[in-house]
matplotlib code that plots the C-alpha trace (Angstrom):
import matplotlib.pyplot as plt

x = [-26.6, -29.0, -27.4, -24.0, -24.9, -26.3, -23.0, -21.3, -23.3, -22.6, -19.0, -19.1, -21.1, -19.6, -16.2, -17.3, -18.8, -15.6, -13.7, -15.9, -15.7, -11.5, -8.8, -8.0, -4.4, -3.7, -4.9, -4.8, -5.2, -5.9, -4.1, -4.9, -1.2, 2.6, 4.5, 8.2, 9.6, 8.6, 11.7, 10.6, 12.3, 12.3, 8.5, 5.7, 2.9, -0.2, 0.2, 3.7, 2.9, -0.1, 3.0, 5.6, 3.0, 3.0, 6.6, 8.0, 7.1, 7.5, 8.7, 4.6, 1.7, -1.8, -4.7, -7.8, -9.3, -6.3, -4.7, -0.5, 0.4, 3.8, 5.0, 8.8, 9.4, 8.3, 6.7, 5.8, 7.8, 6.1, 6.6, 4.3, 6.0, 9.4, 11.0, 10.8, 12.3, 12.5, 15.7, 17.3, 20.6, 22.4, 21.3, 17.7, 14.8, 15.2, 13.5, 15.3, 13.6, 14.4, 13.3, 13.9, 13.2, 11.6, 13.7, 12.7, 12.3, 14.6, 15.3, 14.4, 17.9, 17.7, 20.2, 18.5, 16.4, 18.7, 19.7, 22.0, 19.1, 17.2, 20.6, 21.0, 17.3, 18.4, 21.7, 20.5, 17.2, 19.0, 21.5, 21.5, 21.5, 18.6, 15.3, 13.4, 10.0, 9.6, 13.0, 12.2, 11.9, 14.9, 16.7, 15.1, 16.7, 20.0, 21.7, 21.0, 23.2, 23.3, 23.4, 26.8, 25.6, 22.4, 22.4, 18.2, 18.6, 19.0, 18.3, 17.0, 17.8, 15.6, 16.8, 13.2, 10.5, 7.9, 4.2, 4.4, 7.6, 6.9, 5.5, 8.2, 11.2, 12.9, 12.3, 14.6, 16.9, 18.5, 22.2, 24.3, 22.6, 22.0, 24.7, 27.5, 24.9, 25.1, 28.5, 29.4, 27.0, 25.9, 27.8, 25.3, 21.3, 19.3, 22.3, 21.7, 18.0, 18.5, 21.0, 19.8, 19.1, 14.9, 15.8, 18.9, 18.0, 14.4, 13.8, 16.7, 14.9, 17.3, 15.6, 12.4, 10.9, 7.2, 5.3, 5.9, 8.6, 9.0, 9.7, 8.9, 8.4, 7.2, 7.3, 3.9, 2.3, 2.3, 4.4, 4.4, 4.7, 5.5, 5.4, 8.9, 9.8, 12.1, 8.9, 8.4, 4.7, 1.7, 2.5, 0.5, -2.9, -1.9, 0.9, 1.4, -0.2, -0.3, -0.7, -1.5, -0.9, -4.5, -4.3, -7.6, -11.2, -13.0, -10.5, -10.5, -14.0, -13.7, -10.8, -13.0, -16.2, -14.2, -12.1, -8.6, -8.8, -10.1, -10.1, -9.6, -7.2, -7.9, -5.8, -8.3, -11.3, -12.8, -15.2, -17.7, -17.1, -17.5, -20.9, -21.9, -20.5, -21.6, -25.2, -24.3, -23.0, -26.5, -28.5, -26.6, -25.7, -22.3, -19.4, -18.4, -18.5, -17.7, -16.2, -16.3, -14.2, -14.3, -10.4, -7.8, -7.6, -7.4, -7.4, -7.1, -5.1, -1.5, -0.4, 3.0, 3.5, 6.8, 4.5, 4.0, 0.2, -0.3, 2.0, -0.5, -3.3, -6.0, -6.1, -5.5, -8.6, -10.4, -9.8, -11.2, -14.2, -15.2, -14.7, -18.2, -17.1, -21.0, -21.9, -18.7, -19.7, -23.2, -22.5, -19.5, -19.9, -23.7, -22.9, -20.9, -17.3, -17.6, -16.2, -13.0, -12.1, -8.5, -6.0, -7.4, -10.2, -13.0, -10.6, -7.9, -8.7, -8.0, -10.5, -12.5, -15.2, -15.8, -15.8, -14.6, -10.9, -10.8, -11.4, -14.2, -14.9, -18.4, -18.8, -19.3, -18.4, -19.0, -16.2, -13.8, -14.6, -13.9, -10.5, -9.4, -10.0, -8.0, -5.2, -5.2, -6.0, -8.8, -11.3, -10.9, -13.1, -12.0, -12.9, -9.9, -8.3, -5.0, -2.2, 0.7, -0.1, 0.2, -2.7, -4.0, -3.2, -2.4, -1.7, -3.3, -1.4, -3.0, -2.5, -3.1, -6.5, -7.4, -11.0, -12.3, -9.1, -9.7, -13.6, -12.9, -10.1, -12.3, -15.0, -12.5, -11.4, -14.9, -15.8, -12.6, -13.2, -15.9, -13.8, -11.4, -8.6, -7.5, -6.6, -4.1, -4.9, -1.7, -1.9, 1.4, 1.7, 1.8, 5.2, 6.2, 3.7, 4.7, 8.4, 9.5, 6.8, 5.8, 8.9, 11.0, 8.2, 7.6, 4.0, 1.8, -1.2, -1.7, -4.6, -3.5, -4.3, -2.7, -2.8, -2.3, -2.9, -5.0, -3.7, -0.4, 1.0, 2.0, 5.5, 6.6, 3.8, 3.9, 7.1, 9.5, 12.3, 10.5, 10.4, 11.8, 15.3, 17.8, 19.9, 18.2, 17.9, 14.5, 13.4, 10.0, 6.4, 5.9, 5.3, 3.7, 6.7, 4.8, 6.8, 5.5, 8.0, 4.8, 3.9, 7.1, 7.3, 3.9, 4.1, 7.8, 5.4, 2.6, 4.8, 6.5, 3.2, 2.4, -1.0, -3.9, -5.5, -2.8, -1.9, -5.4, -5.1, -1.5, -2.9, -5.9, -3.5, -2.0, -5.4, -6.3, -3.1, -3.5, -7.1, -6.1, -2.8, -4.1, -1.1, -3.2, -7.0, -9.4, -11.4, -12.9, -12.2, -11.9, -13.2, -11.4, -12.9, -12.2, -13.6, -13.4, -14.3, -16.9, -16.1, -12.5, -12.1, -9.4, -9.6, -10.0, -9.8, -8.1, -8.6, -5.1, -1.5, -1.2, -2.9, -4.7, -1.9, -0.1, -2.2, -2.4, -1.1, -4.8, -6.2, -8.0, -10.9]
y = [21.7, 18.4, 17.6, 17.9, 15.7, 13.0, 12.8, 12.7, 9.8, 7.9, 8.1, 6.7, 3.7, 3.2, 3.6, 1.0, -1.4, -1.6, -1.8, -4.6, -6.6, -5.8, -7.8, -8.6, -9.8, -5.8, -4.6, -1.2, -0.2, 3.3, 3.5, 6.9, 7.6, 7.4, 5.6, 6.8, 3.5, 0.0, -1.7, -4.3, -3.6, 0.4, 0.8, 2.1, 3.1, 1.1, 1.7, 1.0, -2.4, -3.4, -3.3, -4.8, -8.2, -8.2, -8.4, -9.9, -12.9, -13.3, -16.6, -16.6, -14.9, -14.2, -15.5, -13.4, -15.3, -14.9, -17.9, -18.3, -19.9, -20.9, -19.0, -19.0, -22.1, -25.4, -25.5, -23.1, -23.8, -24.6, -26.1, -28.8, -30.1, -29.8, -27.2, -24.8, -24.9, -23.1, -23.2, -21.0, -20.2, -18.1, -14.8, -15.6, -17.6, -17.7, -19.3, -21.8, -22.3, -24.3, -23.2, -24.5, -22.5, -24.4, -25.8, -23.5, -20.4, -17.8, -14.0, -12.5, -13.2, -16.6, -16.8, -19.1, -17.6, -18.9, -18.1, -15.8, -13.4, -13.7, -13.1, -10.0, -8.6, -9.1, -7.5, -4.3, -4.3, -4.1, -1.7, 1.3, 3.6, 2.2, 3.3, 0.1, 0.4, -2.8, -2.3, -4.7, -7.9, -7.4, -6.6, -10.0, -12.2, -13.2, -15.1, -17.0, -19.8, -21.3, -25.0, -25.6, -28.5, -26.7, -23.1, -23.3, -24.6, -22.6, -21.9, -18.5, -17.7, -15.5, -13.6, -13.4, -16.8, -14.8, -16.5, -14.5, -15.3, -17.1, -13.7, -11.5, -12.6, -10.5, -9.6, -10.9, -8.9, -10.1, -10.8, -10.7, -7.3, -5.3, -6.2, -4.5, -1.4, -1.6, -2.1, 0.8, 3.4, 2.3, 5.1, 7.5, 7.9, 7.3, 6.9, 3.6, 4.0, 6.2, 4.1, 0.9, -0.4, -0.6, 3.4, 3.7, 0.4, -0.4, -2.3, -4.7, -8.2, -9.9, -7.9, -9.6, -12.9, -12.9, -13.5, -9.8, -7.3, -3.7, -2.9, 1.0, 3.7, 7.5, 9.6, 10.8, 8.7, 5.3, 2.1, -1.1, -4.3, -7.3, -11.3, -12.5, -15.4, -16.7, -17.0, -20.2, -20.5, -20.5, -18.0, -14.9, -14.3, -10.6, -9.9, -6.4, -4.5, -0.8, 0.8, 4.4, 7.0, 8.9, 11.0, 12.4, 10.2, 12.3, 12.0, 8.3, 7.8, 10.0, 7.6, 4.6, 5.9, 6.7, 3.0, 4.8, 2.2, -1.1, -1.3, 0.7, -1.0, -1.2, 2.0, 3.6, 5.4, 6.9, 5.1, 7.9, 8.1, 4.3, 4.3, 6.6, 4.8, 1.8, 3.5, 4.0, 0.5, -0.8, 2.1, 2.5, -1.1, -0.5, -3.4, -3.1, -4.8, -2.9, -4.9, -4.0, -6.1, -5.1, -5.5, -4.8, -0.9, 1.8, 5.2, 7.7, 11.3, 11.0, 13.2, 14.5, 14.3, 16.6, 19.3, 21.6, 21.9, 18.0, 16.8, 18.2, 14.7, 17.2, 18.4, 15.5, 14.2, 17.8, 16.9, 13.1, 14.1, 16.9, 14.5, 13.6, 10.1, 8.3, 11.8, 11.4, 7.7, 8.1, 11.7, 10.4, 6.4, 5.8, 3.9, 1.1, 2.2, 2.3, 4.6, 3.2, 3.4, 2.4, 0.8, -2.5, -3.9, -6.2, -8.6, -9.0, -11.8, -8.6, -6.4, -4.6, -2.1, -3.0, 0.4, -1.7, -2.6, 0.5, 4.3, 5.3, 9.2, 9.8, 12.7, 15.8, 19.3, 20.5, 17.9, 18.8, 22.7, 21.8, 19.8, 22.7, 25.7, 23.3, 22.9, 26.8, 27.6, 30.2, 31.6, 35.2, 37.5, 36.6, 33.1, 31.4, 30.1, 31.3, 30.3, 32.4, 35.0, 31.9, 31.1, 27.4, 27.0, 23.2, 22.1, 18.9, 17.2, 15.1, 13.4, 15.8, 14.6, 12.3, 13.6, 11.7, 12.6, 16.0, 16.1, 14.4, 17.1, 20.1, 18.3, 18.4, 21.7, 23.0, 21.1, 22.3, 25.5, 25.7, 24.9, 27.8, 25.8, 27.0, 24.0, 24.8, 22.2, 21.2, 18.9, 16.9, 14.5, 10.8, 10.2, 13.2, 12.6, 9.1, 9.4, 12.6, 14.4, 11.3, 9.4, 12.2, 13.3, 16.8, 17.2, 18.0, 16.3, 14.0, 11.8, 8.2, 4.5, 1.7, -1.3, -4.5, -8.5, -10.0, -10.3, -8.5, -7.3, -3.1, -3.1, -1.0, 1.3, 1.5, 0.7, 3.5, 1.7, 2.3, 6.1, 7.2, 9.7, 10.7, 8.4, 5.5, 6.2, 7.4, 3.7, 2.6, 3.6, 5.1, 8.9, 10.1, 9.4, 7.7, 6.7, 4.6, 1.7, -0.5, -0.6, -1.4, -4.4, -5.6, -5.5, -7.6, -9.9, -10.3, -11.0, -13.7, -15.4, -18.5, -18.8, -16.6, -16.3, -14.8, -12.5, -11.1, -10.5, -9.0, -6.9, -5.3, -3.8, -2.2, -0.9, 0.3, 2.6, 3.8, 4.7, 6.8, 8.4, 9.1, 9.0, 9.0, 10.3, 7.3, 8.1, 5.0, 1.4, 1.0, -1.1, -2.1, -1.1, -2.0, -1.8, -4.4, -5.4, -7.6, -11.4, -10.5, -14.2, -15.0, -11.7, -11.9, -8.7, -9.0, -6.5, -6.4, -5.6, -9.1, -7.7, -9.5, -8.8, -12.0, -14.2, -11.8, -14.8, -16.2, -13.1, -14.1, -13.4]
z = [-30.2, -30.6, -33.4, -31.8, -29.3, -31.1, -32.8, -29.9, -28.5, -31.7, -31.6, -28.3, -29.1, -32.1, -29.9, -27.6, -30.0, -31.7, -28.5, -27.4, -31.3, -31.6, -31.0, -27.5, -27.3, -26.3, -22.6, -21.3, -17.9, -15.9, -13.0, -10.9, -9.9, -11.6, -9.2, -8.1, -8.5, -9.1, -7.2, -5.0, -1.6, -1.8, -3.6, -1.1, -3.8, -4.5, -8.5, -8.1, -6.4, -9.2, -11.8, -9.5, -9.0, -12.7, -13.4, -10.1, -7.8, -4.1, -2.1, -0.9, -1.4, -0.3, -2.2, -2.5, 0.6, 2.2, 2.4, 2.1, -1.1, -2.2, -5.3, -6.1, -3.5, -3.5, -0.2, 2.6, 5.6, 8.5, 12.3, 11.3, 8.0, 9.8, 7.1, 10.4, 13.5, 16.6, 18.6, 21.3, 22.3, 24.7, 22.3, 22.4, 20.6, 16.8, 13.8, 10.8, 7.8, 4.8, 1.3, -1.8, -5.5, -7.8, -10.6, -13.9, -12.2, -13.8, -14.5, -18.0, -19.1, -18.5, -15.1, -12.4, -9.6, -6.5, -3.1, -4.1, -5.4, -1.9, 0.2, -2.7, -1.4, 2.1, 2.3, 0.0, 1.9, 5.3, 4.7, 6.7, 3.7, 2.1, 2.4, 2.8, 4.4, 5.9, 7.5, 10.2, 8.3, 6.5, 10.1, 11.4, 9.3, 10.7, 8.1, 4.8, 4.3, 1.0, 0.3, -1.4, -3.5, -4.7, -5.1, -5.2, -1.3, 1.5, 5.1, 6.5, 9.9, 11.8, 15.0, 16.1, 15.8, 14.2, 13.6, 9.7, 9.1, 5.7, 4.2, 5.8, 3.9, 1.9, -1.8, -4.2, -6.7, -9.3, -7.7, -10.7, -12.1, -8.8, -6.6, -8.6, -8.4, -4.6, -3.9, -6.0, -4.7, -1.3, 0.7, 0.2, 1.3, -1.8, -4.1, -4.6, -5.4, -8.1, -9.8, -9.5, -12.7, -11.6, -12.1, -14.8, -17.0, -16.6, -20.0, -18.8, -19.1, -16.1, -13.4, -14.0, -13.1, -13.7, -16.5, -17.9, -18.0, -18.7, -22.5, -22.3, -19.6, -20.6, -17.8, -17.2, -19.3, -19.2, -18.9, -21.1, -20.5, -22.6, -22.1, -19.9, -22.6, -19.8, -17.2, -15.3, -15.2, -17.9, -20.7, -20.4, -22.7, -23.7, -26.1, -24.6, -21.1, -21.3, -17.8, -18.5, -15.7, -15.8, -12.6, -12.8, -12.1, -14.4, -17.4, -16.6, -17.1, -20.2, -21.3, -20.6, -22.5, -26.0, -25.5, -25.0, -21.8, -21.4, -17.7, -14.5, -12.1, -8.3, -7.9, -10.2, -10.2, -6.9, -4.9, -5.9, -9.3, -9.4, -8.0, -10.4, -13.9, -12.2, -13.0, -16.2, -17.3, -16.1, -17.7, -20.9, -21.5, -21.5, -22.3, -18.5, -15.3, -11.8, -9.1, -5.6, -2.7, 0.7, 2.3, 4.7, 3.5, 6.4, 5.3, 7.9, 8.7, 9.2, 11.9, 12.5, 16.2, 16.0, 15.4, 18.2, 17.3, 17.0, 19.7, 22.1, 22.9, 23.5, 20.5, 18.6, 20.2, 20.1, 16.0, 16.3, 18.3, 15.5, 12.6, 11.8, 10.0, 9.7, 8.0, 5.9, 4.5, 4.3, 2.2, 0.0, 0.1, 0.1, 3.5, 1.6, 3.0, 6.9, 9.2, 10.9, 15.0, 14.4, 12.1, 12.6, 10.0, 10.4, 8.3, 11.6, 14.4, 16.5, 15.5, 18.0, 18.5, 22.2, 24.4, 27.1, 25.0, 23.2, 23.3, 21.1, 19.7, 19.2, 16.9, 19.3, 18.8, 22.3, 23.6, 20.9, 21.7, 25.5, 24.8, 22.6, 25.7, 28.2, 25.7, 25.8, 22.4, 22.8, 20.4, 19.2, 17.1, 13.8, 14.6, 14.9, 18.0, 19.1, 21.7, 22.7, 19.9, 17.6, 15.1, 15.2, 11.7, 9.8, 6.2, 5.3, 2.2, -0.4, -3.5, -6.4, -8.4, -6.1, -6.2, -3.0, -1.0, -1.8, -0.9, 2.4, 2.3, 2.1, 4.5, 7.2, 6.6, 6.8, 10.1, 11.6, 10.8, 12.9, 16.0, 15.0, 13.3, 10.2, 7.8, 4.6, 2.0, -0.6, -3.1, -4.7, -7.4, -6.3, -6.7, -4.7, -2.3, -1.7, -2.4, -0.3, 1.5, 3.3, 3.2, 4.6, 6.9, 4.9, 6.2, 9.3, 8.1, 5.1, 4.0, 2.7, 3.1, 4.6, 2.7, 4.6, 4.7, 7.2, 10.5, 9.9, 12.9, 11.9, 13.3, 10.2, 11.0, 14.3, 16.1, 17.2, 15.6, 12.2, 12.3, 8.9, 9.4, 7.4, 9.5, 8.7, 5.1, 5.2, 6.5, 7.8, 7.4, 11.1, 9.6, 12.4, 14.5, 17.3, 20.1, 23.0, 24.4, 26.0, 22.4, 21.0, 23.4, 22.5, 18.6, 19.5, 21.6, 19.2, 16.0, 18.4, 19.2, 17.4, 19.4, 17.9, 20.9, 22.8, 19.8, 20.1, 23.5, 22.8, 20.0, 21.6, 24.1, 21.5, 19.6, 23.4, 23.4, 19.6, 20.2, 23.1, 22.1, 18.4, 16.0, 13.5, 12.4, 11.7, 8.6, 6.8, 6.1, 2.2, -0.2, -3.9, -6.8, -10.4, -13.8, -16.2, -19.9, -20.1, -21.0, -19.2, -17.2, -14.8, -13.0, -9.2, -7.1, -3.7, -0.7, 0.8, -0.5, -2.6, -5.4, -8.5, -10.9, -8.9, -11.2, -14.3, -16.7, -15.9, -17.4, -20.8, -23.2]

ax = plt.figure().add_subplot(projection="3d")
ax.plot(x, y, z, "-o")
ax.set_aspect("equal")
plt.show()
């Protein structure tokens, strides 16, 4: 046994040494989920977003330090530079933004990027039968007026003047490729998505305008990116980037140790395993560097408020009082990921922990038991609660092979069993969990994380107009089905308020309503982690939904 271990250790060391000494023009990246799509309008998964950021570019990005930066356009329109103007007519107050695409921006087939592509993204993203998660952004565009003399110049007319309009503009789609598909298949729910070239012909170069394009996709295994010869910017260093779908955290570590992958993405190892691997890197002098960055990421338990048990506020409050977040953070994260109070993170200007503004839920099993008693759920001899002959039982869905979420689910299952609630755990592959279970609201409780940029009003996840349904093509992120008319008004007011102090005042009213009604159960504020090879330069992690892959052309050894 000792000899076998010695040989294994030698193999691992030799492999890592060879990895460190070998050619560096190929990068193999581990991701913890297989995405359901990389379509820039339809995608809802972080794993898909990472690939998407390497192959497609937005008009404006948020940099790692939280600042807006023009990407595909020459200048961000603002009131100050007079490229944006607020105007009023008999229908209300609107905003006009003038943009111009950079001269050499083009698609991978050589076709120039123009305002027609922005118009295509808008028309497809705002269609009633397309599953657009951020439908409110697309619906707020009233018109796109293209300059007849220069197709790279246009004016975007917004129905409502919103402070963050420059990051809420439609994503581009290659009009010459996607509009014919859309016109053919737009008549039925999810039919366009299934027939889009991003699903049916993913290796078509003309779909991509970023530094890389897709050259191969093998379901259940990997996706391969190669340099986009028509990219307008800096030529990328790596001749091939391979994203490997490794859904199990233990397998991901084994692949790192064997040299089968070079790094993990920020959608990689669970936080606890990253901490453990960091200790190995330091104790064994492994050729890796472990990075951490706090971010605008809200881990929580999504609750389906149409469920007969969960629609009762006293039940939701009882579940929240009996969720010992401080114990969870200490046990699972070594207190390096703090317990969450609500959807707003400390990076938002309106974040608060003031009990005079929001309702707090310090751990109290006694309060939880009393609330369930008041709600009519009585404890019986078998240790479970019943009401009108019905057992108190809920199913919590999760992403399969996500060790951290599975641990938290088991932790909550045990805590809530002490209350008399039966929790049944169910896991799905990520592409099914996000693409079907969440999108079509086929869950009772679900563990997930929202990833936002700082200071973004969460209309897509909070507004009652953003509840996914078959009637709206399963658009929107309000999967809980929270409907609060006052919150709807406040969200509109906040997005239309250009004064940050007044916007903060409005959003704290939303926080008050959110913590009172609990459409989700707060869990913790997540940090991004990544394990990269020593010597990799230009890699700058972000803690929001504009990932480090928007600058992948800067990565090099």
